[in-house]
TILUMSE-406915 format. One record per residue: residue in one letter; x negated, y negated, z negated of N, C-alpha, C, O in turn. Coordinates in pm, whole numbers, padded with zeros to 5 digits, always signed. Layout:
// TILUMSE-406915
aXYZXYZXYZXYZ/...
This chain:
// TILUMSE-406915
m+01746-00108+00520+01741-00207+00421+01595-00244+00416+01517-00150+00403/a+01549-00360+00422+01414-00386+00384+01349-00373+00225+01414-00363+00121/m+01223-00374+00238+01184-00362+00101+01109-00475+00062+01044-00543+00141/v+01117-00498-00073+01047-00652-00131+00894-00600-00176+00871-00489-00224/a+00799-00698-00152+00665-00676-00186+00673-00633-00320+00622-00521-00323/s+00706-00661-00416+00704-00637-00546+00719-00482-00578+00655-00422-00665/e+00806-00433-00501+00852-00287-00508+00725-00218-00432+00682-00117-00487/i+00681-00249-00349+00540-00191-00276+00411-00175-00394+00341-00078-00425/e+00418-00310-00442+00307-00313-00586+00324-00223-00663+00235-00147-00703/r+00470-00220-00702+00488-00105-00820+00455+00041-00790+00392+00120-00860/l+00505+00055-00684+00475+00231-00643+00328+00232-00620+00267+00335-00645/v+00270+00137-00577+00108+00148-00561+00040+00146-00700-00053+00222-00726/k+00079+00072-00770+00013+00052-00917+00057+00186-01009-00014+00236-01096/e+00178+00229-00973+00232+00366-01043+00124+00471-00991+00087+00547-01080/a+00070+00491-00874+00006+00578-00821-00165+00561-00867-00243+00652-00893/f-00182+00452-00865-00338+00390-00885-00316+00285-00974-00300+00170-00933/p-00313+00324-01127-00310+00235-01226-00407+00125-01222-00360+00017-01256/d-00536+00127-01187-00638+00055-01183-00637-00049-01047-00722-00134-01020/a-00523-00019-00977-00580-00092-00834-00539-00248-00871-00465-00292-00958/h-00611-00310-00779-00557-00449-00765-00507-00475-00611-00577-00465-00511/v-00375-00510-00617-00297-00500-00505-00269-00654-00447-00246-00743-00529/v-00271-00679-00326-00240-00801-00263-00146-00755-00156-00168-00659-00083/i-00033-00836-00153+00039-00783-00050+00070-00945+00035+00060-01054-00022/a+00107-00927+00167+00144-01036+00237+00245-00981+00321+00235-00871+00376/d+00382-01091+00334+00490-01036+00420+00445-01104+00559+00449-01225+00578/l+00409-01024+00637+00358-01081+00797+00480-01156+00885+00455-01253+00956/a+00583-01112+00874+00688-01163+00946+00819-01239+00891+00903-01300+00956/g+00814-01217+00757+00904-01316+00671+01048-01199+00661+01149-01220+00593/d+01026-01087+00741+01161-00996+00731+01161-00877+00623+01258-00801+00618/g+01066-00863+00549+01052-00771+00475+01035-00624+00513+01050-00530+00436/d+01001-00616+00642+00973-00493+00718+00841-00479+00746+00796-00366+00762/h+00762-00588+00757+00611-00602+00815+00530-00648+00712+00545-00765+00677/y+00446-00578+00657+00355-00629+00541+00204-00587+00561+00178-00500+00644/a+00115-00638+00496-00017-00623+00508-00062-00624+00354-00029-00712+00274/a-00152-00498+00318-00144-00456+00186-00313-00461+00170-00377-00399+00255/r-00374-00520+00083-00491-00496+00041-00527-00436-00115-00514-00501-00219/i-00568-00315-00106-00546-00243-00218-00718-00170-00280-00783-00084-00220/t-00747-00222-00383-00861-00188-00454-00848-00098-00565-00781-00117-00666/s-00934+00025-00529-00899+00120-00645-01012+00239-00650-01050+00297-00549/e-01052+00262-00761-01158+00357-00781-01138+00505-00737-01217+00599-00736/a-00985+00493-00697-00932+00615-00657-00980+00671-00509-00976+00789-00474/f-01018+00578-00444-01049+00578-00301-01206+00618-00294-01261+00635-00186/k-01265+00628-00401-01447+00656-00405-01434+00798-00349-01365+00888-00397/g-01518+00805-00227-01559+00929-00174-01482+00990-00079-01510+01098-00028/k-01364+00910-00046-01253+00947+00032-01272+00871+00163-01311+00754+00164/s-01237+00956+00297-01267+00862+00443-01141+00764+00440-01051+00785+00358/r-01136+00677+00515-01020+00583+00543-00909+00642+00558-00812+00613+00488/v-00904+00724+00642-00779+00809+00675-00733+00840+00544-00624+00798+00508/q-00809+00915+00462-00769+00982+00318-00704+00881+00240-00591+00897+00191/q-00779+00770+00226-00727+00659+00155-00605+00598+00200-00524+00559+00116/h-00582+00584+00328-00429+00546+00366-00326+00636+00359-00206+00607+00357/q-00390+00783+00355-00267+00869+00333-00237+00893+00185-00137+00955+00148/m-00328+00840+00104-00297+00846-00040-00208+00726-00069-00115+00734-00150/v-00240+00601+00008-00132+00519-00019+00025+00554+00038+00126+00539-00032/y+00027+00593+00150+00141+00646+00197+00238+00717+00131+00357+00690+00119/a+00148+00853+00070+00213+00909-00039+00267+00852-00141+00370+00899-00190/a+00194+00714-00203+00226+00668-00337+00383+00583-00290+00472+00567-00374/l+00397+00537-00151+00529+00470-00120+00648+00552-00107+00763+00515-00086/q+00588+00702-00130+00732+00781-00161+00847+00802-00050+00967+00823-00064/g+00784+00791+00040+00868+00841+00200+00941+00707+00245+01035+00717+00324/n+00899+00578+00198+00952+00467+00235+00905+00420+00375+00973+00356+00455/m+00782+00460+00392+00709+00424+00543+00797+00484+00659+00838+00600+00665/g+00815+00401+00734+00911+00424+00843+01087+00417+00818+01176+00424+00902/g+01092+00404+00697+01223+00375+00658+01243+00248+00626+01240+00164+00717/a+01266+00206+00490+01275+00079+00423+01156+00013+00455+01169-00109+00460/l+01026+00062+00482+00925-00012+00541+00890+00026+00654+00854+00141+00677/h+00898-00079+00749+00866-00044+00883+00709-00056+00918+00654+00033+00983/a+00649-00153+00881+00521-00144+00918+00421-00202+00805+00447-00310+00752/l+00314-00130+00771+00229-00163+00666+00076-00165+00728+00021-00061+00766/a+00008-00305+00736-00114-00302+00757-00218-00287+00643-00227-00376+00559/l-00288-00191+00639-00375-00145+00497-00506-00171+00524-00562-00147+00631/e-00565-00230+00409-00703-00247+00396-00729-00192+00235-00692-00254+00135/t-00799-00065+00235-00823-00004+00110-00998-00022+00091-01083-00006+00178/i-01017-00060-00050-01163-00085-00062-01163-00005-00214-01075+00020-00296/v-01300+00017-00207-01373+00100-00321-01420-00043-00414-01474-00132-00348/p-01405-00061-00535-01472-00164-00604-01607-00128-00623-01642-00009-00626/k-01687-00225-00636-01842-00235-00634-01886-00225-00764-02007-00230-00788/
């Protein structure tokens, strides 16, 4: 079963309440998304750590309901 963009956004905002989240469905199939997430929580973390934080926020849906997610994580200025 595919995952809707609003569910991805909900899970991310639940983990990072200050986050600004922009989700794009890349293939129109609900399985391939791009996400731009801006949050203070990423400050001082490496890009790998930031992405791991997002994957953790998705609560095991990566590789299951969510097949592919191109991530861009940003620390606000």
